[in-house]
N, C-alpha and C positions, 0 to 999 in steps of 0.2 A: 401413620406408616410403621411397620416393625421391621428391623433388619436381623436375620438370623447371623450366627458366626460365620465369619469368612473362612474357608478352607483352602489352603494353598495347594496348587497341583503343578510343581515345577514352575513355569513361567505363566501360568495361567491362575487366575484367581475366580473362584466360584462363589456365588453368594445368593441366597434367595432372598426375594423381596416381596412382602404382601402388601398390597394397597388396598385399604378399606374405603368404603363409601357408606354414608349413613343415608338410608332411605327410610322415610316416617319414623325417625328415632331409632331404628335398628341398624346394627353394623353388620355388614355382610363382606366376605373376601371376595373382591372383584377380580384381583388376577395374581397369579403366583408364576414368576419366571426366574430363569437362572441367567445370571450375568456372566459372561465369559470374556475375559480381557487379555489379549496376548502379552501386552505390556501395561501393568498396573499403573494408574494414574498419568498415563502418556497422553493427555489431551495436547493440543496445539500449544496452548498457554504454558502447559509443563514443560515442553520442549523448547519454548522460547526463553522461559525462565533459566533453563539449564544452560543453554548456549550464551545467554546474557550474562552469566555468572553470578545470578541471583540464588541459585542452588549449589550447594558444593557436595551433593552425596551421589552425584551420577557420573559414572566413569565415561570415557570416550568410546569405549567399546558399545556401553549400553546407548549412549547417543546415536551411535551410528546405526544400532539396530532401531530406535525410535524412527529416524529419519528414513531408513531403507524401507520399513513397513508402510510408510506413505508418500514413497517416491512418486507415484503416479500423481498424487494430489499436488506435491510441488512442482510437477511438470504442467500443471494446469490450475494455477493457484487463483485464478480469477472465478472460476465456478468450481470450486472443490466438492461441492455437495451435489453437482450435476443438476438435471432438470427431471421432472416427473415423466416416467416412460411406461408404456403399457406392459413391457417386459418385467420391470421391477414390481409393479403393482400386482402382476400375476404371480410372482414368486412370494411376495408377502402374503397375498391372499390365500396362498396354497397352505400357509402355516409352517413351511419349513424352506429356509433361507440358508444358502451357503456362502459365507463370507469369503473375502479374497484371501485369507490365510488358510481356507480349508475347513474353517470351523462350520458345523451345521447348526444352526439356530432355529429351535422350535418356538413358535408363538401361539399363544392363545388368542381368543378373541378379542380381549380387552385391549392387549397390546398392539393387534392389528388396527383396532380403532385409533389408539393414540398416533401409531406410525402414519395412518392415512391423513389423520387430522394436520400432523406436523408437515407432512409433504405437501399439502394442499395449502396450507397457509403461508409457508416460507417458500413455496415453489421449488422444492428440491426433490431429487430422486428419492423413492420409497425406501429403498435398502439403504441409502444414506441417512433417511430420517430415522430409521430403525437404529442405526449405528450411533447417530446423534444423541437419540433418547436414551440409549444405555449408557452411553459415555457420560451423558448429564446425570443420570442415576449414580453411577460409580463415583463421579468427581464431587457431585454435591449433594445428592439426595433430594428427595421432594420434600417441600414445605411440610411442616408438621401438621398444618390445619388443611391440608389438601382433601376435598371431598367433604368438607365439614361446613361448607358455606351453603346455607339453605337456598340462596337465589341465585346460584352460579352453578354451570354443569363442570362435571368432572374433567371433561376434554377441554373445555375453555381455561380451567384452572392450570391444566399440565402445559398448554400452549403459552399461557402467560409466564409459566415458569420455565420453559425450554428457551423461548425466543431471546431472552438477553444473553443465555449461554451460548446460542448459536451465532449471535452477533460477535461476541467476544471470541469465538473459535475462529470465524472469518478474519477478524483481525489479527488475531495471534499467527494465523498460518503466513499472512504476508509479512508481518513483522519479523518472523523467522528469518527471512532472507538478509535481514541487516545484521544481526550478529555472525550469520554465515559469512557474509561478504566481507565484514571488518576482521573476524577472526582468521580468515584466510590470509591477511596481510600481516598477522602476528605469529612468527615462527615459534616463539617461546610460549604461545598459547596452547594448552594441552589438548584443545580441540581442533587445532590448526589443521592436522592431516585429515580429520574427518570432514572438516568443512571443505578443504581443497577437493578432496575426492567425491564428494556428495555435489557439489556445485558443478563439476565437471559433467557430472550426469543430468542434473537438473536445467542446467542453463548451458546448452550445447553450442549457443551462438549469442553471445553477450549483446551484440547490436540488435539483433532481432528481439531478444528479451528486453531491452530499451525501448524499443519501438512499440513493443506490445503493451508495456506500462502505460506509455503516453496514449495509446489507443485506448486503453482500459479506463484511464483517467477521463478522457472526453466522454466516453460512454456513461460513466457514472454521472457526469453533470447533467446529462440528458434524461437519465433513467427514471422510468414511472414506478410508483409503490406497487407491490404485488396486489392483485385484484381483491384478495380477502381483507386487505387493510383499508382500501378506498371507501371513505365514508365515516371512517373513525379517525378523527383529527389527532387525537393523542398517539394512536398507533402509527400514523403516517409521519407525525413529526417525530417520533423515535426512529422510524425507519430512515428518514431524511439524513437524521444527525449520524446515524450508522454510515449512510452512503457517504456523507461528507468526510467522515474519520477514514473510510477506507481510500478516498481521495488523497487525504493527507498522508496516508500510510503509502500508498502508491508512488507519491513524490519522494518520500524518504527513501524507499527502496530504489528509485531511479537515481537520486543523489549518489547513493552508495555504488550503484551499478556503473555510473558514469566514473565515479571516483576511482575505481579499482579494476574494471573490466572492460567496458565497452570503449573503443576509439571514438574520437569526437569527429566522425566524418561529416562532411556537409549536409547529407541527407538527414542524418539524426539531429543534428544542431538545429536545422531549419525546422524539422518537425517539432522539435521542443519549443522553439520560439514561437512557431505558429499556433501551438496549443495554448502556450502561456498567454499570448495576446488576445487569441480568439474567445478566451474564456475570462479575460479581464483579470488575470492573475488569481482565478478562483471566485471572482464575484459574481460571474454569470452561470446561475444555476435555474434549472428547470422549475425547481421547488424552493425558491429562495424565500418565499414567504413563510416557509417553516423553520427558518433560521433566524428569526428576529429576536430570540431570548438570548440571555447572556451567553450560554453555552455555544448556541449557534454563532453568534456573532465572534466569539473567541475562535472557533474552529475556522472560520472564513479568514480572520487575521492571521492564523497560523499557516494557512495554505498559501496566502499572500506572501508571507515571508519567505516560506520554503521556496516558492517560484522565483523569488529575488536571487536566492542562494543557487539555485540549479542553473537558472539562465547566465549567472556569471561563472559558475564553475565550468560549463561546457566550453566556454571561450578559452579556457587554459591560458590565462592572461601571463602566468609564469613562463610559458613556452613562447608566447608572442614576445615577451620582454628579453627573453634569453638569445633571441635570434637576431643574428646581425642584419639580415635582410629576409623579408618574406618572400618565399619561393613563389614567383609568378611566372608560369610557364606553361605551354601548350601541353606538355605531358610531365606533369609533376613527379617527383620521385616518391613523395609521401602522399598517396592519395586518399589515405585514412585521416587526414587532418583537414578540418573544414575550409581553410583557406585555399586548398586546391579545387574547390568548387565555386567558381565565379558566380554562377547563377543562383546558387544558395545564398551567398554573401548579399547580392542584390536584393533578393527577397527579404533576408533578415535586416538589412539596412532599411528599407521601406517601412518595415513593422516598427522597429525601434525608434526612428526619426518621427514617426507619427505620435508619439507619446513620451514626452521628455520628463513630465512631472509626477510628483506623490511617489506611490509605492514602484513607478517604473523609473525614477531618478538614478538609481543606483546601477541598474542594467544598462542604462541610457549612457552613464558616464563609462562603464567598462566597454561598451561598444564603441564609443568615441576613440578610445585608445587603440582597438583593433583596426578601425579604418584609417587612422591616422599612420600607424605603421605600414600598412597595405599601400598607402598613397605615398608614403617616402621610399618605399621599395620600388614602386612602380616609377617613379622619377629618375631612379637611377638605371633603367633599362634603356637601351638603344632601341629597342623595338617591343612594342606591346603586342602580346599575343591576341588574336581575334577573339578568343573566349572571354576575356578580360575586359574589351573594349567597352561593353554596356555598363559595367560596374565602374570602370575607371572615368567614364564620361559624366557619370554621376558624382564622383568623389574627387575628380581631378579638374575637370572643366571648370569649377568655381571652388577650389579649394577652401576658399574662405567660408563658403556656405555647407561645407560638408564637416571635416573635422573640427575646424576652429570655431564654426558657428555652433556646432554641437557642444562644444566645451563651454561656450558662454551660455547656451541654454542650460546644462547641466549645472552650472554654478550660480545661475539666477536665483536669488532667495526665493522668488515667487513659485519656483519649480519644487521646492521642498527637499533637496538633496540632503542637507545636513540634518534637517529634522527627521528624514526616513532613516538615516544612519543612526541617528541617536536613539530612535524608538526601537529599531532592531537590536542595538547591543544592550540597551538598558531595560526594555519592557517587553521582551517577548520570551516565550518559552524556549525558543531555539538557542538562546544565549544566556538566559538566567535561571538558573535552577529553581529559585525561589518562586519566581513568577510561575514556572511550570506546575510546581506543587500548590501555589495558591489557586491557580486557575483550573487545578485538574486536568491540564492539557493532554490531548490525544497524542502529542508528540513523543516517539518513542525514546530518542536521545537527545537530551539537552545538554548545551554548553560543551560541544566535543571540539576537540582541537581542528578538526576537518572544517567545521562551520567557520571557526575563527580564522582560519587561514585563507578561506576563500574571501571573506569580507574586509579582512584587515591586512592579508598579505599582498 
């Protein structure tokens, strides 16, 4: 591959790329095309690195432009590259595509071939496949030996090169929510105002966004590999690891959403607990047999650790502890706090009480504290609201079997509470940076104050 000199035109960068393919020993020019980029190097990974503070040469105004240019993608972060469509295929096939920013892109036959192949293999929109291909060329460039392997087609080689980039971009887009949510809480951060304004547009309803994160996580545990990958175990294993990494990232984004944005209402807390327990804290996967190697096992361990944190986080134990008495009323003043939803409390209680051991032990102990406070508050009432009777019949009719017996279960050495705590704090990427580096963990943020405050506070 030969790359000509880049010529800057304002905010656009133009460069010509010649891709050569050897056929029967001769070298022929396969394709020549012009790469137009509105914001040079602004891949999702680049945006994430800027907002995470890993790059210091980007101003807040430039960051705002990078984000605004992709605002529609952040509003649909679960399928940012869309799905194949006849309309997009027709536009690409015509050889002229008008991009979102108004730029008209001319395609030659070779680039059409690559675009259609990427769209089919990755099951993404054809125009997005074109943008992805050009972003890859701009950001990384094709391998030097592309088209020079006698036993491999050029399209296959391009797919093999672009697929990891596609996976990394999907992850980077989701991960970008993390520094945005964290930065918004830091007034001294130069990007605070940018994050605040952008999140107000991208996440119009934090509770709905949190619920969609949970729904998407569940969908990822049940997802099938793309049809083009079925039959190739190496490719399906790579896809499943990507899928699991996305699950991990979804949980990270959920943690920070609940930490800074969404109220812990009964419906969302129950939804989170149901998802956590129905998926066995991440162990229940449609394609679990593809996660048996060291990397796959590590991802599953990280997912389980994050579920422990998220389920404890949403209980807001500091709020429960600071309240003299839990409000138990037919018409609660604060209906955005989960203790105002007795039906949801009962559902959560049945889930938690059913699994007191191992990775569930920390959540089990946290829930024990909640129901003990609810039971204590109820005993101070002269009259129990009808809406709470079913719950209180379970935790008050035999209090020894509810809060107290759950405490005994949590502290039973056979249930592994202290072993689980020790493992979380000393041998997981969530809390130990050296472990994160050693295992090359997919966790975005390691050893943060927020994580420690949840588990140790």
